[in-house]
C-alpha positions as CSV (number, residue, x, y, z in Angstrom):
1,X,0.0,0.0,0.0
2,X,1.7,3.2,-1.2
3,X,-0.3,5.2,1.3
4,X,2.6,4.6,3.7
5,X,5.0,6.1,1.1
6,X,2.8,9.1,0.9
7,X,2.7,9.4,4.7
8,X,6.5,9.3,4.9
9,X,7.5,11.5,1.9
10,X,4.7,14.0,1.4
11,X,6.2,16.3,4.1
12,X,9.5,16.1,2.4
13,X,8.0,17.1,-0.9
14,X,6.3,20.2,0.6
15,X,9.5,21.1,2.4
16,X,11.5,21.0,-0.9
17,X,8.9,23.3,-2.4
18,X,9.3,25.7,0.5
19,X,13.1,25.6,0.2
20,X,13.0,26.1,-3.6
21,X,10.3,28.8,-4.1
22,X,10.2,30.5,-0.6
23,X,6.5,31.4,-0.9
24,X,5.2,34.4,1.0
25,X,2.6,32.2,2.8
26,X,5.1,29.5,3.8
27,X,3.5,29.0,7.2
28,X,0.0,28.5,5.7
29,X,1.3,26.0,3.1
30,X,3.1,24.1,5.8
31,X,0.0,24.1,8.0
32,X,-2.2,22.8,5.1
33,X,0.3,20.1,4.3
34,X,0.5,19.0,8.0
35,X,-3.3,18.9,8.2
36,X,-3.5,16.7,5.1
37,X,-0.9,14.5,6.7
38,X,-3.0,14.3,9.8
39,X,-6.1,13.4,7.7
40,X,-4.2,10.5,6.1
41,X,-3.0,9.2,9.5
42,X,-6.6,9.4,10.9
43,X,-7.8,7.4,7.9
44,X,-5.2,4.7,8.6
45,X,-6.3,4.6,12.2
46,X,-9.9,4.1,11.2
47,X,-9.3,1.3,8.7
48,X,-6.5,-0.3,10.8
49,X,-7.3,-3.9,11.7
50,X,-6.7,-4.9,15.3
51,X,-3.8,-7.3,14.5
52,X,-0.2,-7.8,15.4
53,X,0.8,-7.9,11.7
54,X,2.2,-4.8,10.1
55,X,-0.2,-3.3,7.6
56,X,0.2,-1.0,4.5
57,X,3.7,-2.6,4.0
58,X,5.9,-1.4,1.1
59,X,9.0,-3.5,0.5
60,X,11.2,-2.3,-2.4
61,X,14.6,-3.8,-3.1
62,X,17.2,-1.0,-2.7
63,X,20.7,-2.5,-3.1
64,X,20.2,-6.1,-3.9
65,X,23.8,-7.1,-3.6
66,X,23.8,-6.1,0.1
67,X,20.3,-7.2,0.9
68,X,19.1,-3.6,1.5
69,X,15.4,-2.9,1.1
70,X,13.2,0.2,1.5
71,X,10.7,-1.5,3.8
72,X,8.1,0.4,5.7
73,X,4.8,-0.6,7.3
74,X,2.6,0.2,10.3
75,X,1.5,-2.0,13.2
76,X,-0.3,-0.9,16.4
77,X,2.9,0.3,18.1
78,X,3.9,2.4,15.0
79,X,0.4,3.8,14.5
80,X,0.2,5.4,17.9
81,X,3.4,7.3,17.4
82,X,2.5,8.2,13.8
83,X,-0.7,9.7,15.2
84,X,1.2,11.6,17.9
85,X,3.5,13.1,15.2
86,X,0.8,14.0,12.8
87,X,-1.4,15.5,15.5
88,X,1.3,17.6,17.1
89,X,3.0,19.0,14.0
90,X,0.0,21.1,12.8
91,X,-0.3,22.6,16.3
92,X,3.4,23.3,16.4
93,X,3.2,25.1,13.2
94,X,0.0,27.0,14.2
95,X,1.6,28.0,17.5
96,X,4.1,30.2,15.6
97,X,1.5,32.1,13.6
98,X,1.5,35.2,15.8
99,X,5.3,35.3,16.0
100,X,7.7,36.9,13.5
101,X,9.9,34.1,12.0
102,X,12.9,35.1,10.0
103,X,13.5,32.9,7.0
104,X,10.1,31.5,7.4
105,X,10.3,29.1,4.4
106,X,13.4,27.5,5.8
107,X,12.0,27.3,9.3
108,X,8.7,25.6,8.2
109,X,10.6,23.4,5.7
110,X,12.8,22.1,8.4
111,X,9.8,21.2,10.6
112,X,8.4,19.2,7.7
113,X,11.7,17.5,7.0
114,X,11.8,16.5,10.6
115,X,8.2,15.2,10.4
116,X,9.2,13.0,7.5
117,X,12.2,11.6,9.4
118,X,10.1,10.9,12.5
119,X,7.4,9.1,10.6
120,X,10.1,7.2,8.8
121,X,11.6,6.1,12.1
122,X,8.2,4.8,13.3
123,X,7.5,3.0,10.1
124,X,10.8,1.5,9.1
125,X,11.0,-2.3,8.8
126,X,14.6,-2.4,7.9
127,X,17.5,-1.9,10.3
128,X,19.6,0.4,8.0
129,X,16.5,2.4,6.9
130,X,15.6,2.9,10.6
131,X,19.1,4.2,11.3
132,X,19.1,6.5,8.3
133,X,15.8,8.1,9.3
134,X,17.0,8.3,12.9
135,X,20.0,10.3,11.8
136,X,18.1,12.5,9.3
137,X,15.8,13.6,12.2
138,X,18.8,15.1,13.9
139,X,19.7,17.4,11.0
140,X,16.6,19.7,10.9
141,X,16.3,20.1,14.6
142,X,20.0,21.0,14.8
143,X,19.5,23.9,12.3
144,X,16.2,25.0,14.0
145,X,18.1,25.3,17.3
146,X,21.2,26.8,15.8
147,X,19.5,29.5,13.6
148,X,16.5,30.4,15.7
149,X,17.7,29.5,19.2
150,X,18.5,31.7,22.1
151,X,21.7,32.8,23.9
152,X,24.8,30.6,23.6
153,X,22.9,28.4,21.1
154,X,26.1,27.6,19.2
155,X,27.9,25.8,22.0
156,X,24.7,24.1,23.4
157,X,23.5,23.0,19.9
158,X,27.0,21.6,19.1
159,X,27.0,19.6,22.3
160,X,23.5,18.2,21.5
161,X,24.5,17.3,18.0
162,X,27.8,15.5,18.9
163,X,26.3,13.8,21.9
164,X,23.4,12.3,20.1
165,X,25.4,11.5,16.9
166,X,28.0,9.7,19.0
167,X,25.3,7.6,20.6
168,X,23.8,6.7,17.3
169,X,27.1,5.3,16.0
170,X,27.0,2.7,18.8
171,X,23.6,1.6,17.4
172,X,25.0,1.5,13.8
173,X,27.8,-0.8,14.9
174,X,25.4,-3.1,16.7
175,X,23.1,-3.3,13.6
176,X,25.9,-3.9,11.2
177,X,27.3,-6.7,13.5
178,X,23.9,-8.4,13.6
179,X,23.6,-7.9,9.8
180,X,26.7,-10.0,9.3
181,X,25.1,-12.7,11.4
182,X,22.1,-13.1,9.1
183,X,22.3,-16.1,6.7
184,X,23.1,-16.0,3.0
185,X,23.9,-12.7,1.4
186,X,22.8,-10.9,4.6
187,X,19.9,-8.5,5.1
188,X,18.8,-5.7,7.4
189,X,15.1,-6.9,7.3
190,X,13.7,-6.6,10.8
191,X,12.7,-10.2,11.3
192,X,16.0,-11.5,10.0
193,X,17.8,-9.2,12.4
194,X,15.5,-10.5,15.2
195,X,16.4,-14.1,14.4
196,X,20.1,-13.4,14.1
197,X,20.2,-11.4,17.3
198,X,18.4,-14.0,19.4
199,X,20.8,-16.7,18.2
200,X,23.8,-14.9,19.6
201,X,25.4,-16.0,22.9
202,X,24.6,-14.1,26.0
203,X,27.8,-12.1,26.2
204,X,27.4,-10.9,22.6
205,X,23.8,-10.0,23.2
206,X,24.9,-8.1,26.3
207,X,27.3,-6.0,24.1
208,X,24.6,-5.4,21.6
209,X,22.2,-4.4,24.4
210,X,24.6,-1.7,25.7
211,X,25.4,-0.4,22.2
212,X,21.8,0.1,21.4
213,X,20.7,1.1,24.9
214,X,23.2,4.0,25.0
215,X,21.8,5.3,21.7
216,X,18.2,5.1,22.9
217,X,19.0,6.4,26.4
218,X,20.7,9.5,25.0
219,X,17.7,10.3,22.8
220,X,15.1,9.8,25.6
221,X,17.1,10.9,27.7
222,X,17.7,8.6,30.7
223,X,20.1,9.3,33.6
224,X,23.0,9.7,33.3
225,X,22.8,10.3,29.5
226,X,20.6,13.4,30.0
227,X,23.1,16.2,30.3
228,X,22.5,17.7,26.8
229,X,18.7,18.0,27.4
230,X,18.0,20.8,29.8
231,X,20.2,23.3,28.0
232,X,19.0,22.3,24.6
233,X,15.3,22.5,25.6
234,X,15.9,25.9,27.2
235,X,17.8,27.5,24.4
236,X,15.8,26.1,21.5
237,X,13.0,28.2,20.0
238,X,9.6,27.2,21.3
239,X,8.7,25.1,18.2
240,X,12.0,23.3,18.4
241,X,11.5,22.5,22.1
242,X,8.0,21.2,21.2
243,X,9.5,18.9,18.5
244,X,12.2,17.7,20.8
245,X,10.1,17.0,23.9
246,X,6.8,16.2,22.2
247,X,8.0,13.8,19.5
248,X,11.7,13.3,19.1
249,X,12.4,11.8,22.5
250,X,9.7,9.2,21.8
251,X,12.1,7.8,19.2
252,X,14.3,6.5,22.0
253,X,11.4,4.8,23.8
254,X,10.1,3.4,20.5
255,X,13.6,2.1,19.7
256,X,13.6,0.2,23.0
257,X,10.2,-1.4,22.3
258,X,10.6,-2.1,18.6
259,X,14.3,-3.0,18.3
260,X,16.0,-3.6,21.7
261,X,13.6,-5.8,23.5
262,X,12.9,-8.3,20.7
263,X,16.4,-8.2,19.3
264,X,18.5,-9.4,22.2
265,X,16.3,-11.1,24.9
266,X,19.2,-12.6,26.7
267,X,20.9,-9.3,26.9
268,X,17.8,-7.7,28.2
269,X,17.5,-10.4,30.9
270,X,21.1,-9.8,31.9
271,X,20.9,-6.0,32.0
272,X,17.3,-4.9,32.0
273,X,17.3,-4.5,35.8
274,X,20.2,-2.0,35.4
275,X,18.2,-0.1,32.9
276,X,15.2,0.1,35.3
277,X,17.4,1.3,38.1
278,X,18.9,4.0,36.0
279,X,15.5,5.1,34.9
280,X,14.2,5.2,38.4
281,X,17.2,7.2,39.6
282,X,16.4,9.7,36.8
283,X,12.9,10.1,38.0
284,X,14.0,11.2,41.5
285,X,17.1,13.1,40.3
286,X,15.2,15.2,37.7
287,X,12.2,15.8,39.9
288,X,14.3,17.1,42.7
289,X,16.2,19.4,40.4
290,X,12.9,20.6,38.8
291,X,11.6,21.6,42.3
292,X,14.4,24.2,42.7
293,X,14.4,25.6,39.2
294,X,13.7,29.3,38.8
295,X,13.3,29.3,35.0
296,X,9.9,28.1,33.9
297,X,11.1,26.5,30.7
298,X,14.0,24.8,32.4
299,X,11.7,23.4,35.1
300,X,9.6,21.7,32.5
301,X,12.7,20.4,30.8
302,X,13.7,18.5,33.9
303,X,10.2,17.3,34.5
304,X,10.3,15.7,31.1
305,X,13.4,13.7,32.2
306,X,11.4,12.4,35.1
307,X,8.4,11.4,33.1
308,X,10.5,9.7,30.5
309,X,12.4,7.8,33.2
310,X,9.1,6.3,34.3
311,X,8.2,5.3,30.8
312,X,11.6,3.7,30.3
313,X,11.3,1.8,33.5
314,X,7.9,0.5,32.6
315,X,9.0,-0.7,29.2
316,X,11.9,-2.7,30.7
317,X,9.6,-4.6,33.0
318,X,8.6,-6.7,30.0
319,X,5.0,-6.8,31.1
320,X,1.9,-6.1,29.1
321,X,0.8,-3.3,31.4
322,X,4.4,-1.9,31.4
323,X,4.7,-1.7,27.6
324,X,1.1,-0.6,27.2
325,X,1.6,2.0,29.8
326,X,4.7,3.2,28.0
327,X,2.6,3.5,24.8
328,X,-0.2,5.5,26.2
329,X,2.1,7.6,28.3
330,X,4.1,8.6,25.3
331,X,1.0,10.0,23.8
332,X,0.0,11.8,27.0
333,X,3.4,13.2,27.6
334,X,3.6,14.5,24.1
335,X,0.4,16.5,24.2
336,X,0.9,17.7,27.8
337,X,4.5,18.9,27.4
338,X,3.5,20.6,24.1
339,X,0.8,22.5,25.9
340,X,3.2,23.4,28.8
341,X,5.9,24.8,26.5
342,X,3.3,26.8,24.5
343,X,1.9,28.3,27.7
344,X,5.5,29.2,28.7
345,X,5.9,30.8,25.3
346,X,2.7,32.9,25.8
347,X,3.8,34.0,29.3
348,X,7.3,34.9,28.3
349,X,6.2,36.7,25.2
350,X,3.8,38.9,27.2
351,X,6.1,39.5,30.2
352,X,9.6,39.2,28.6
353,X,10.6,36.8,31.4
354,X,10.5,33.1,32.3
355,X,11.6,33.7,35.9
356,X,8.9,32.4,38.2
357,X,9.6,34.8,41.0
358,X,9.0,37.7,38.7
359,X,5.5,36.5,37.8
360,X,2.3,36.2,39.9
361,X,-1.3,37.1,39.8
362,X,-1.9,36.0,36.2
363,X,-5.2,34.4,37.2
364,X,-6.6,37.8,38.1
365,X,-6.1,39.1,34.6
366,X,-6.2,36.0,32.4
367,X,-8.8,33.5,33.8
368,X,-9.0,31.5,30.5
369,X,-5.3,30.9,30.4
370,X,-5.3,30.0,34.0
371,X,-8.1,27.4,33.5
372,X,-6.2,25.9,30.6
373,X,-3.0,25.8,32.6
374,X,-4.8,24.0,35.5
375,X,-6.1,21.3,33.3
376,X,-2.7,20.8,31.6
377,X,-1.0,20.8,35.0
378,X,-3.4,18.2,36.3
379,X,-2.6,16.0,33.3
380,X,1.1,16.4,34.0
381,X,0.6,15.3,37.7
382,X,-1.6,12.3,36.6
383,X,-4.9,13.3,38.2
384,X,-7.6,10.7,37.5
385,X,-9.7,11.4,34.4
386,X,-6.7,13.0,32.7
387,X,-4.4,11.4,30.1
388,X,-1.5,11.3,32.5
389,X,-3.3,9.1,35.0
390,X,-3.8,6.2,32.6
391,X,-0.2,5.8,31.6
392,X,1.3,6.5,35.0
393,X,-1.0,4.1,36.8
394,X,-0.1,1.3,34.4
395,X,3.6,2.1,34.6
396,X,3.9,2.4,38.4
397,X,1.9,-0.8,38.7
398,X,4.2,-2.6,36.3
399,X,7.4,-1.4,38.1
400,X,6.0,-2.3,41.5
401,X,5.2,-5.9,40.3
402,X,8.7,-6.1,38.8
403,X,10.4,-4.9,42.0
404,X,8.4,-3.6,44.9
405,X,11.2,-1.2,46.2
406,X,11.8,0.3,42.8
407,X,8.0,0.6,42.3
408,X,7.6,2.5,45.5
409,X,10.5,4.8,44.6
410,X,9.1,5.3,41.1
411,X,5.7,6.1,42.6
412,X,7.2,9.2,44.2
413,X,7.1,10.8,40.7
414,X,3.4,11.7,41.3
415,X,4.2,13.4,44.7
416,X,7.3,15.2,43.4
417,X,5.5,16.2,40.2
418,X,2.7,17.7,42.2
419,X,5.2,19.6,44.3
420,X,7.0,21.3,41.4
421,X,3.9,21.8,39.3
422,X,1.8,23.3,42.1
423,X,4.7,25.4,43.2
424,X,4.9,26.7,39.6
425,X,1.2,27.5,39.6
426,X,1.4,29.3,42.9
427,X,4.3,31.5,41.8
428,X,3.0,32.3,38.3
429,X,-0.7,32.3,38.6
430,X,-1.6,33.0,42.2
431,X,-1.2,36.0,44.4
432,X,-1.5,39.6,43.3
433,X,-0.5,41.1,40.0
434,X,2.7,43.1,39.8
435,X,4.3,45.5,37.3
436,X,5.2,42.6,35.1
437,X,1.8,40.9,35.0
438,X,-0.7,43.8,35.5
439,X,-1.3,44.3,31.8
440,X,-1.2,40.6,30.9
441,X,-3.7,39.8,28.2
442,X,-5.8,36.6,28.2
443,X,-5.6,34.0,25.4
444,X,-6.2,35.2,21.8
445,X,-8.4,33.4,19.3
446,X,-5.4,31.8,17.7
447,X,-4.0,30.7,21.0
448,X,-7.3,29.1,22.0
449,X,-7.3,27.3,18.6
450,X,-4.1,25.6,19.6
451,X,-4.8,24.9,23.3
452,X,-8.5,24.0,23.4
453,X,-8.1,20.8,21.3
454,X,-5.1,19.8,23.4
455,X,-7.1,20.2,26.6
456,X,-9.9,18.2,25.0
457,X,-7.4,15.4,24.1
458,X,-6.1,15.4,27.7
459,X,-9.6,14.8,29.0
460,X,-10.9,12.4,26.4
461,X,-7.8,10.1,26.6
462,X,-8.1,10.2,30.4
463,X,-11.8,9.3,30.4
464,X,-11.8,6.7,27.6
465,X,-8.3,5.4,26.6
466,X,-9.6,2.0,25.4
467,X,-9.5,2.7,21.7
468,X,-5.8,3.7,21.8
469,X,-4.8,0.8,24.0
470,X,-6.7,-1.6,21.7
471,X,-4.7,-0.4,18.7
472,X,-1.3,-1.3,20.3
473,X,-2.4,-4.3,22.3
474,X,-2.0,-7.1,19.7
475,X,1.4,-5.9,18.6
476,X,2.6,-5.5,22.3
477,X,1.2,-9.0,23.1
478,X,3.0,-10.5,20.2
479,X,6.3,-8.8,21.1
480,X,6.1,-10.0,24.7
481,X,5.0,-13.5,23.7
482,X,8.0,-13.9,21.3
483,X,10.3,-12.5,24.0
484,X,9.0,-14.9,26.6
485,X,9.4,-17.9,24.4
486,X,12.8,-17.0,23.3
487,X,14.1,-16.1,26.7
488,X,12.8,-19.5,27.9
489,X,14.7,-21.2,25.1
490,X,17.9,-19.3,26.0
491,X,17.6,-20.7,29.5
């Protein structure tokens, strides 16, 4: 089905038009293209059968001599992340409409190139193709941060680029090694790599585990591979931060679920507990640092590390509720963190500051924004009937069943999250207005157009998550069944 080809390459086609012709209405063209992309993904979601077999598969021989194929397809795990990408990109583009963007055609073209690469990552059924899309996704976000970023963007963006690129090279080495273990003329086909990886002895699987885990842990990021993230999120332009936090970090979690867990089960058995421990350490570490932050944007950056740590821990429990919790929490975190960074952008644009102590009393002059912020904040702290509750309940439950002490520690994420989010609300929204916030204007029509649908999604997913969980359930069950059988055979 060439609809998958359209889904992957249509954003690239529009981006090339933007780069070549630099139309005056570049942002409108990018928005229309992203909405069309969303419509296609929603169509796929409607017609998608509840099965563990990849659908809409395209497999075109690329370099026959080396067994390289352009192979893409969509299963339930892929579809949820494709939906997250195609839902968020139109809102990311729309969020910039009331801002003056220099070199607009280049800016929006880079966003669409990144969308192409992200969808490619989530649809790739070939190891080398997955790696190529993975690396391509780094290029547009690098230039978005470098050209439109804030103070000291050169040094910070360079660190981000080198850090993530270096991690990716470990993954490439691992994939090439397994490629040479495949029979015959060798191939990067996903099932062939699975079979070859599972046949390796434990010590080799352990090496492959660490090579790939480092690449994925840097992208998520998981402690102690997170050091690039706070600075990059803070200095990036708002739309760049949204892309990084809302979608790009999900590449790392997806890589764990799609590639690492089924590829080297003996390696995961040997080192999965270590990955869970690092993830739980990251939850507490990042939450405690978030509590003492004075910069609103940097606070949310650290909170993202904490949330992702819980998602990572749940995935490595190798339980249905853990992986399903990771899937639904990736969606929730994506929409919630997008809304938080947009609210920060609105506040900083009106007040020219992100320092929490300089704010206060916004609820007195902007009741609509305050209401929206409360709902988004409650989604972030996992209040029941919000999207955050569904994922965090499943994840904490899975970690607790895996290891009761680690589960209890991981559960502190809800308490610590409430501390730093309620503190943020108190400092920014409560109290009396001051010279900075006295003339603060409430949400405009365009801002409501961005935030209202996100608020609706937070509530709808929290109240009725079943349709989304049912999409990924067959693929998750198949992955874990295969893993259980293979790990038993290794023993």
